[in-house]
FILOTOR-924326 format. One record per residue: residue in three letters; x negated, y negated, z of N, C-alpha, C in turn. Coordinates in steps of 0.1 Angstrom, whole numbers, plus 2048, in hexadecimal, padded with zeros to 3 digits. Example, Ala and Ser with C-alpha at 12.3 -4.5 7.8 and 13.67 -1.06 7.14 Angstrom:
ALA77C83984E78582D84E77C82184ESER78081684777780B84777F80084F
// end
This chain:
UNK8DA2F895B8E02F095C8E62E9961UNK8E92E09618ED2D396A8FC2D696FUNK8FB2D597C9072D898590E2C9985UNK91E2C79829242BC98491C2B5992UNK9212AA99092229F99E92E29D9A6UNK9302A49B193C2A59B593E2979BFUNK9352919C29312859CF93F27C9C8UNK9462799D39562709D594E2619DAUNK9542579D994B24A9D995224D9EEUNK9562539F3957253A0094E25EA09UNK9472679FF93826DA0592B267A04UNK92C2599F692024E9FA92024AA06UNK92D244A05930239A1592D243A1DUNK93024BA2192B258A2A91C258A27UNK91625CA2690925EA2290324EA27UNK906246A208FC239A20901235A31UNK90E231A38910234A4590423AA4EUNK90524CA498FC252A518E8252A53UNK8E9249A458DC245A428D7236A4CUNK8E222FA4E8E0222A528D9228A63UNK8E7236A678EA233A798D923DA79UNK8D4245A6E8CC24CA768C1246A77UNK8BB23DA6D8B2235A6D8B2227A78UNK8BC226A7B8C121BA878BC224A92UNK8C0231A948BF23BA9E8B023DAA2UNK8A8242A9A89B243A9C89123FA97UNK89422EA95889229A92891215A94UNK89D217A9789B208A9D899207AAAUNK89D1F9AAE8A61F2AA689F1E9A9BUNK8A81E8A908A31DDA838A91D4A7DUNK8A31CEA768AE1C5A728B61CAA63UNK8BF1C5A5D8C61C7A538BC1C3A43UNK8B61B7A498AE1BBA3A89F1CAA3BUNK89D1CBA488951DBA4989C1E2A44UNK8A91E4A478AB1F0A468AD1F3A35UNK8AF1E8A2A8B01EFA1C8A21F4A1BUNK89A1F3A1A88F1F7A1888B208A20UNK88D206A29890213A34896220A31UNK8A7218A2C8AB225A298AD227A1CUNK8A821DA0D8A721CA018B82169FBUNK8BB211A068CC20C9FE8C81FC9FFUNK8D41F69F48D01E89EE8D61E29F8UNK8D51D29FA8DC1CAA068E71CDA05UNK8E91CB9FB8FC1C99F59021D8A06UNK9001E3A019031F4A068FA1EFA19UNK8F01E9A158F01E7A288F71DAA2FUNK8FB1D4A289041C8A2D9111D1A30UNK9181DBA229251DEA259211EAA33UNK9191F3A319191F9A3A9191F9A47UNK9111EDA499091E6A5591C1E2A61UNK9211DAA5192C1D4A5C9361DFA5DUNK9361EDA5A9411F5A6093C1FAA69UNK92D1FFA6992C202A7492C1F9A81UNK92D1EFA8292B1E5A8C93C1E5A8DUNK9441E6A829531E8A8395A1F4A8DUNK9501F9A8D957207A9194E20AAA3UNK944200AA693B1FFAB4934209AAEUNK92C20BAA8925215AA891A20AAA5UNK9151FFAA890B1FAAA69091F0AAFUNK8FF1EAAB39001D6AB88F71CCABAUNK8F51C5ABB8E71BCAB88E11BEAC2UNK8D41BEABE8C61C0AC88BD1B3ACAUNK8C41A9AC28BA19DACA8BB196AB8UNK8AC191ABB8A818DAA889718BAACUNK895187AA188A18AA9C88717CA92UNK877176A9387116DA8F86D172A82UNK87616CA72870171A64865169A60UNK86016CA57856164A5285D157A49UNK85D14CA4E862140A4986F141A4AUNK87614AA4E883147A4688D149A57UNK89A149A558A5149A5F89D155A69UNK8A3156A7789F161A7A8A516FA7EUNK8A2177A818A9186A798B018DA85UNK8BB190A898C2197A898BE1A8A8FUNK8BE1ADA978BB1BCA9E8C71C1A9AUNK8C71D0A958D11D8A948CF1E3A9FUNK8D41E9AA78D21F8AB18E11FBAB1UNK8DD20FAB28E7216AB78F1211AC4UNK8FD20FAC490220EAD190021BAD9UNK8FB219AE88FB228AEC907229AF0UNK911222AF1920228AF792A226AEFUNK92622AAE1931231AD4935237AD9UNK929242AE192F252ADB92825AAE9UNK92C267AEB92A26CAF692727BAF1UNK91C280AF891A28FAF2919298B00UNK91A2A5AFE9162B1B0A90F2B9B09UNK9012BDB0D8FA2CDB098F92CEB12UNK8F92D9B0E8FA2EDB188F02F2B16UNK8E82F2B208DB302B1F8E130FB27UNK8E6317B1E8E5325B258DD32BB27UNK8D1326B378C7331B368C633CB39UNK8B9340B428B834AB488BF34FB56UNK8BD342B5C8C0344B6D8D0337B6EUNK8CE32FB658DC328B698DD31EB5BUNK8EB31CB5F8F0311B508F0303B53UNK8E92FEB4A8E82EBB498F32E4B45UNK8FB2DAB459012D4B419012C5B40UNK8FC2BFB368F62B1B3D9002AAB2FUNK903298B3490B294B2F903289B27UNK908288B1F8FB279B1890026DB10UNK900260B10903258B088FD25BAF8UNK8FF255AF18FC257AE18EC257AE0UNK8E624DAE98D624EAE28D0256AEDUNK8DA25FAF58D526BAFD8CD268B0AUNK8D425EB0F8CF257B1E8DD262B23UNK8D7269B2B8DD275B398E4268B43UNK8F126CB428FA267B4E902273B58UNK90027EB55904285B618FE296B59UNK8FB29DB678F22A9B628FC2B7B70UNK8FE2C0B689022CBB768FE2D6B6FUNK8F42DAB7D8EB2E8B7B8F52F0B84UNK8F7301B7C90130AB838F9317B7FUNK8F431EB8A8EF32BB8D8F732FB88UNK8F433CB848F734AB7F8FC355B82UNK8F1354B928F4357B9F8FA367B98UNK8FC36EBA2906380B9A90B383B91UNK910378B91919377B7C91437DB71UNK902379B738FA379B66903374B5BUNK90137FB4F904379B4290D380B3EUNK91637FB45926384B4592D37AB3DUNK92E37DB32939372B2A944366B32UNK94B36EB38955367B3E94735CB49UNK944365B52939359B5593434FB55UNK932354B48927347B4192D33BB3AUNK93B341B34947339B3394B331B3BUNK94E333B4995332EB57947323B57UNK93E325B55931322B5D92F313B56UNK935318B4993530AB3F93B2FFB3EUNK949305B43957301B479552F7B53UNK94E2FEB5A94E2F1B699412E9B65UNK9382EFB5C92F2E0B5F9352D8B53UNK93E2D9B4A9412D0B4594B2C7B49UNK9572D0B5395D2C4B5C9592B8B68UNK94C2C2B6C9432BCB7493E2AEB6FUNK9362ABB6192E29EB5C93B299B5CUNK94229DB52950293B4E95828BB5EUNK958294B6795F28FB70954283B79UNK945286B7D93F282B8193F276B79UNK93E271B6B939268B6394725CB5EUNK952263B6196025EB5F96225AB50UNK95C261B4695D262B3896C269B35UNK96F260B2B97F265B2397926FB1DUNK97B27EB1C975285B13974284B02UNK98327AAFE98927CAF5979272AEFUNK97026DAF6967265AF3959270AEEUNK95C27CAEE95228AAF3950289ADBUNK942287AD993E28CAC994129CAC7UNK93F2A1AD593E2AFAD19322B5ADDUNK9352C3ADE92A2C9AEA9232D4AE0UNK91B2D2AE790D2DDADD9072E8AE9UNK9072EFAEB9032F8AEE8F7304AE9UNK8EA307AF38E130EAF08E431DAF6UNK8E232AAEC8E4335AF38D6340AF0UNK8D1344AF68C5352AF08D335CAE5UNK8CD35DADB8D236AAD68D1361AC7UNK8D9369ABF8DD367AAC8E9362AB1UNK8EB351AAD8F434CAA78FB350A9DUNK90A352A9890D35AA8891834FA88UNK918348A7C92733FA7D92B345A73UNK93034EA6C933350A60943350A65UNK94635AA74958356A74960350A74UNK969350A73975347A70976337A81UNK971343A8897933EA9596B33BA96UNK95E339A95958331A9D94D339A99UNK93F336AA6932338AA4936343AAFUNK93034DAAB92E35FAB1920361AB8UNK91C365AC191036AAC390C376ACDUNK902379ABF8F8389AC48F1383ACCUNK8EF386ADF8E9388AE68E2391AE8UNK8D739DAE58D83AAAE38D23A9AF3UNK8CB3A0AFB8C13A5B038C839CB0FUNK8D339AB0D8DE393B1A8EA39CB19UNK8E93A4B0E8F83ACB109033A8B09UNK9023A2B0190839BAF890B39EAE9UNK9153A5AE691A3ADADA9223A1AD2UNK923398ACC928393ABE93738EACCUNK92B382AD393937DAE093E370AD5UNK94936EACF953365ACC94D355AD5UNK943353ADB941344AE694B33AAE2UNK948337AD494E327ACE95D32CAD0UNK967333ACC973333ACC976335AE1UNK97033EAE597033EAF796E330AFBUNK969326AF896431BAFD96B311AFCUNK975313AEB98030AAEA98D30CAF1UNK98931EAF499831EAFF996321B0DUNK98931AB1198731BB1B98C30CB22UNK97D301B1B9782F9B229872ECB20UNK9882E2B259982DDB2A98D2D3B24UNK98F2CFB1798B2C5B0D9922C6B02UNK9962B7AFC99E2B1AF999C2BEAE7UNK9A92C0AE29B02C7AD499E2CCAC7UNK99E2BDACA9942BBABD9832BAABEUNK9812C1ACB9722C0AD096C2C7AC8UNK95C2C6AC19552C9AB994A2D4AC3UNK9462E1ABE9432E8AC79322EFABCUNK92A2ECAC39222EEABB9132FAAC3UNK913302ABE90D310AC7904315AC2UNK8F6312AC68E6317ABF8DD322AC5UNK8D4323AC18CE330AC88C4323ACEUNK8BF326ADC8BB31BAE48AA319ADFUNK8A831EAD689931DAD1899314AC8UNK8A6310ABF8A830AAB68AC2FAABEUNK8B32FCAC78B72EEACC8A92EDAD4UNK8A22ECADA8922E6ADE88E2E4ACCUNK88C2ECAC68872EEABD8892DEAB6UNK8962D7AB389A2CAAAE89A2C4AB5UNK89A2C4AC489A2B4ACE88A2B3ACEUNK87F2BCACB8732BDAC886C2B3AB7UNK8762BAAB18712B4AA487A2AAAA6UNK88229EAAB887291AAD88428AAB4UNK87D290AC387A282ACD86B289AD1UNK86A294ACE85D298AD484E29DACDUNK84B2A6ACE83B2A7ACD8402ACABAUNK84C2ACABA8492B1AA984D2A7A9DUNK84F29CAA6854292A9A84528BA91UNK84A28DA81841288A7A83B294A72UNK83E2A2A778392B1A728422B6A6CUNK83A2BCA5D84A2C3A5584B2CEA55UNK83C2D7A598412E3A5D83D2E7A68UNK8432EBA758422F1A878452F7A88UNK8442FDA93843308A99848308AAAUNK854305AB0855303ABD85730FAC0UNK851310ACE85031EAD585D31CAE3UNK864323AE586B325AF386832DAF9UNK86232BB07856335B0E861332B1AUNK86E339B1E87133BB2986834DB2FUNK87A34FB37879360B38878365B2EUNK87B364B2187836BB1486C35CB09UNK86D361B0686835AAF886F35BAE9UNK87434FAE487734DAD586D342ACFUNK873340AC286B331AB6876332AB2UNK875322AAC87A31BAA6870316A99UNK876318A8E86A318A80870311A78UNK868301A7886A2FBA708652F7A5EUNK8672F7A598672F7A4A8682EEA42UNK8602E9A428662D6A3586C2D0A3EUNK86B2D0A498732C4A4F8812CBA55UNK8832D8A4E8912DFA5788D2ECA62UNK8952EFA648982F5A6E89B301A63UNK89430DA67899318A6189F322A65UNK8A732AA5D8B4330A628C3327A61UNK8C832EA5A8D7328A508E1332A5BUNK8EE32EA548F5334A628FA343A61UNK8F334BA5E8F3355A608E835CA60UNK8DF353A6B8D3359A678CA355A77UNK8BE356A788B6355A888A6355A88UNK8A2349A8688E34BA8689234BA97UNK89734DA9E89534CAA8890356AB5UNK88E360AAE88B370AB387E375AB7UNK87736CAB186836FAB0866376ABAUNK868375ACA86537DAD586938CAD4UNK86D394AC78753A0AC686C3A7ABDUNK85B39FAB78583A4AAB84D3A9AB4UNK8463B5AAC83D3C0AB58313BAAB7UNK82D3BFABF81E3B8AC18173C4AC5UNK81D3D0ACD8153E1AD381C3E6ACBUNK81A3F0AC38253FDABD823403ACBUNK82B40CACC82E417ADB82F40EAE7UNK82D3FFAE982B3F7AF48373F6B01UNK8373EFB0583F3ECB1284E3EFB0CUNK85A3F1B0D8673EBB0E86F3E1B12UNK8703DDB058723CDB0C8843CCB0DUNK8873C3B148943C4B1789F3C2B0DUNK89C3C2AFC8A33C4AF18A63D2AF1UNK89F3DBAF889E3EAAF78963EEAECUNK88D3E5AE98803ECADE8733EDAE5UNK86C3F4ADE85E3F2AE38533EAADCUNK8493E4AE883F3DBAE48433CFADCUNK84D3C6AE08533B9ADD84A3B1AE1UNK8453A3ADD83F39BAE2844395AF2UNK84F391AF285838DAFB85039BB0AUNK8503A8B038523B1B108403ADB1BUNK83A3A4B1382E3A0B15829392B19UNK830388B13830379B1583A36FB1BUNK848377B1C851372B2484D370B31UNK853369B36850368B45855374B4CUNK86037BB4C867386B52859393B4FUNK853393B4784C39AB4183B398B4CUNK83A38AB4982C386B5283138CB61UNK83A38CB6483938EB7683B39BB77UNK83E3A2B6E83F3B2B6F8363B6B6FUNK82B3B2B6681A3B8B628143B4B70UNK81A3A6B788123A2B838123ACB8FUNK8203B2B928253B8B9981D3C6B98UNK81A3C6B8C8173DBB848073D7B8EUNK8053CBB8C7F63CBB917F03C9B9BUNK7FE3CDBA57FA3C9BB78033BABB9UNK8053B3BB280D3AABBA8163ABBC3UNK8163A7BCD8203A6BD882E39DBDAUNK83639CBD2843394BD384E39CBD5UNK853390BE3863395BEA86B39EBDCUNK8733A6BE08833AABD4888399BD4UNK88E39CBC6891390BC288C385BC2UNK87F382BC287F376BBF87B370BB0UNK87E364BAD88435BBA387935FB9CUNK87B35DB8B86C35EB84868350B88UNK87034AB89865339B89860338B95UNK86633BB9E85C33CBAF84E345BA9UNK851356BA3848361B9F83A358B98UNK83E352B8E83434BB8382D340B8AUNK834339B9582B32FB9F823336BA4UNK829340BAB81A349BB780E348BAAUNK811353B9F80B359B9B7FE34DB91UNK802341B947FC335B8D7F1334B9AUNK7F8333BA97F532EBB17E8338BB4UNK7EC340BB37DF34EBB57D1351BB0UNK7DA34CBA07CC34AB947C633DB94UNK7CC336B9B7C6327B9A7C931EBAAUNK7C0323BB37CB321BC27C3314BC0UNK7CB308BCB7C82F9BCC7B92FABD8UNK7BE300BE47B8302BF17AA307BEEUNK7A12FEBF2793303BF2790310BF8UNK786314BF6780321BFA78F32EBFBUNK793329BF279D333BEF79A33FBE2UNK795348BE278F34BBD079D34FBCAUNK797349BBA7A2351BB57A635CBB1UNK7B2362BB17B4374BAE7B4376B9DUNK7AD382BA27A3386B8E7B038EB89UNK7B9393B967CA399B897CE38DB84UNK7D4383B907DB37EB877D536FB7BUNK7C5370B7A7BE36CB6F7C5375B65UNK7C137CB677C038BB5D7CE38DB59UNK7D9388B5F7E4389B577E737DB51UNK7E7371B557E4367B4F7DE369B3EUNK7CE36AB3F7CB36FB327D1377B28UNK7D9384B317DE38DB287E8388B20UNK7F137AB257F8375B267F6369B18UNK7EB361B1D7E5358B107E6365B03UNK7DF36FB057DA379AFA7E637FAF0UNK7EF37FAF87FA386AEF806377AEAUNK80536AAF2809364AED7FE35DAE1UNK7F635DADF7F0358AD07EC362AC5UNK7EF372ACB7F5378AC1802373AB8UNK80836FAC2817372ABA817366AB1UNK81435DABA81134CAB180634CAA6UNK800358AA37F935AA997FD360A8DUNK809368A8F81536CA8A81835DA7FUNK81F358A8C82734CA8481C342A7BUNK81033EA8280633EA7C800340A6DUNK80534EA6B800352A5C80E354A51UNK817354A5C827355A5182C34AA4BUNK82B33DA5682D32CA52821326A4FUNK819329A5180F31AA53818313A5AUNK819310A6281C301A6C80D2FBA6DUNK8102EAA708042E3A6E8072E4A7DUNK8152E4A878132DDA968192EEA9AUNK8172F0AAA81F2F8AAC81F2F7ABDUNK82F2F3AC18332ECACD8352F7ADAUNK8312FAAE7835304AED8382FBAFDUNK8472FDAFA84F2F9B03857304B0BUNK867301B1486730DB1D86130BB2BUNK86C30BB32866309B4585E312B44UNK85431FB4084C328B42840322B39UNK83F31DB2B83931BB2483430EB2EUNK83C305B308342F5B3882F2FAB40UNK8362FFB4A82C306B5781E30CB53UNK81A316B4E80E31AB46808317B3DUNK80D30DB38809307B307F8302B32UNK7F82F7B377EF2F7B3E7E12FBB44UNK7E630CB447DD312B487D531FB40UNK7DD31EB317DD32AB2B7DA324B1EUNK7DF318B1B7DD312B0B7D4313B05UNK7C7310B0B7BD312B047BA31DB02UNK7BE32AB077BB337B047C733DAFDUNK7CE334AFC7DE33AAF37D1337AE0UNK7C932AAE67CA322AD67BE32EAD2UNK7B8332ADD7AD33AAD67B1348AD2UNK7BD34BAD67BE358AD27C2358AC6UNK7CD34FAC37D334CAB47CC348AADUNK7C3343AAF7B833FAA27B1349A9FUNK7AD354AAB7A535BAA87AF36AA9FUNK7BE368AA47C3375A9B7C836DA8AUNK7C9363A8A7CE35CA7A7C435AA74UNK7CD35BA667C4359A5C7BB34AA5BUNK7AD347A587A533CA587B0331A5BUNK7B2330A4D7B6322A447BE31EA4AUNK7CF324A487D9320A547D531BA67UNK7CC325A6D7C7324A747C5317A7AUNK7B9312A6B7B3302A6D7BB2F9A6CUNK7C82FCA697CD2F2A647DA2EDA70UNK7DD2F6A757E52F8A867DF2F2A8DUNK7E92E6A9B7E42E6AA97F22EDAB0UNK7EC2F4ABC7F22F8AC77F22EDAD2UNK8012E8AD37FE2DFADF80D2DFAE8UNK80E2DFAF381D2DCAFE8252D5AF8UNK8312D5AFB83E2D2AF88412C2AFEUNK8452B7AFB8432AEB0284F2A6B09UNK85C2B3B078672B1B0B86F2B3B18UNK8632BCB218652BFB2E86D2CCB29UNK8712D1B378792E0B368862DDB37UNK88B2D0B368992D3B3389F2CDB21UNK8942D0B1D8962CDB0D8A02D4B04UNK8A22E0B0A8AF2E7B038BA2DDB04UNK8BF2DAB0C8C82CFB138D02CAB06UNK8C02BEB068BF2B4B028C22B6AECUNK8BD2C4AEC8BE2C9ADE8CA2D1ADEUNK8D22D4AE88DC2D4AE58E32CEAE2UNK8E72C2AE68ED2B4AE58ED2A9AD7UNK8DF2B1AD68DF2AFAC38E12B6AB9UNK8ED2BDABE8F02C7AB39002C0AADUNK9042BAABA9132B0AB790D2A2AB1UNK90329CAB48FD290AAF8F828FAA4UNK8F1299A9C8ED29EA8D8FA29EA86UNK9062A6A8C9162A8A8491B297A83UNK918291A8D91D284A8B91827AA83UNK90A279A80901274A77904279A66UNK909288A6390D28EA5B919285A5BUNK927281A5E92F27EA5F92D26FA58UNK925269A5992325DA59927255A68UNK92625AA7192C252A7C939253A7BUNK93F25BA7894E25CA7694E269A81UNK95C264A8B96026CA9896727AA91UNK96D277A8B97627FA83972287A73UNK973292A6D96E28EA5D97828DA55UNK96F288A4F97727DA3F983287A3DUNK99127EA3B997288A3599A291A29UNK9A029CA2699F2A4A1D9A229DA0FUNK99C2A1A089A22989F99B42A39FBUNK9BA2999F29C22A09E99C52B29E2UNK9CB2BA9E39CB2C59DD9D12BD9D0UNK9CA2C79C89CF2BF9B69D92CF9B5UNK9E62C89AD9F12CB9A99EC2D599DUNK9E72D19999E42DE98F9D42E398FUNK9CF2EC9859C12EE97F9BB2E1978UNK9A82E197C9A12DB9719A52DD969UNK9A12D695C9A72DA94E99A2E1948UNK9902E194E97F2E794A9862F6951UNK98E2FD95B98F30595E99C30A959UNK9A23049549B130B9499A930D93FUNK9A430B93699E30B92799631792AUNK98F31B93398432593898F337939UNK9993319419A233B9449AA340938UNK9AC3379309B633D91E9AA34091CUNK9A033C91899534391199534F916UNK99335492299036092B99C369922UNK9A93619249B836E9249B836C915UNK9B136890A9B036E8F99AA37B8FA
// end
């Protein structure tokens, strides 16, 4: 049965504005004449939409180009100062907060260590509040200009609550934490500020798909390899996992029945073998001498130095090499599951540990992934390192309010709700009368 089209003229105008904004954002600068074929809109629609966006201060001139035998054409681009975004990465050892303009140029940054407070919810919220206050203070930006605050967190994010996003982070001791409402109550931001909370692997995935190694791919996997491991699954160009689910807990799939105890409490999870925390623990068990309390990042650097010494005359440690090879094998086996399940054309490995270890283990990871995966999907996939660096989660978090801004057609506030009808639609009254006979 055909469903009635409930789209209004206002919906169409909003979508047209969003289409022009997105095209100029990702592929601009462009002329008005080029925007028509690029968006599928008529020249009249382009003229009207561009005029609105220019009047709203969202577009600006970017010079002129000669045309074939005609008048020079004015190029348009998104105005960088027309909106601002905050991205937050709740990481394993610190909270990073960054302030961006609309084209994601960094304007200010704050790095706050978690210290002894760890993942205590109040401590995390306090760090985010402090970081947001710092970047706004350093930049002098009026908070009213914010389009929103995006936050990447460990765990599963559930948006079914009327009070906003709730985080279930089993590995960090978070049980149904109402993070969005806590941030609204704690951060000293304008009342209408929007908050966008998502799993950190998904924010990394969106950043890589928009700006990094995922551009142009329809089906991809982006791996967040830090203290633990997670993955963002992209199918048909869309990130998998809706408001009530998460595709990012790949690190808690079982790779060894009755294996090592994972920090989630289960036995044999991939994260118990491939995360940086697990790698350092296995190296210690094999005899590595690390001072108590050595940070994971420092320990991973020491492991690489032992396996691949820079100084001549120093032999590589066979123990360190074995730990790296075992890590590559487990990571490759874990990737083979994703290859068999989702048939991606591209796999990108990011996160601070993935980028640091990648140059030394990537070839081995590819070999093991191919060996464990089915031949046909394995022949289709490429496995590379992410291109946006270790800060990509923060960038990805900032894309969350940016995506919302595009969806609203560049409007800061949602369009006014339509008037509530004073009576039921005629078809509904007729159906109810028939049922009542």
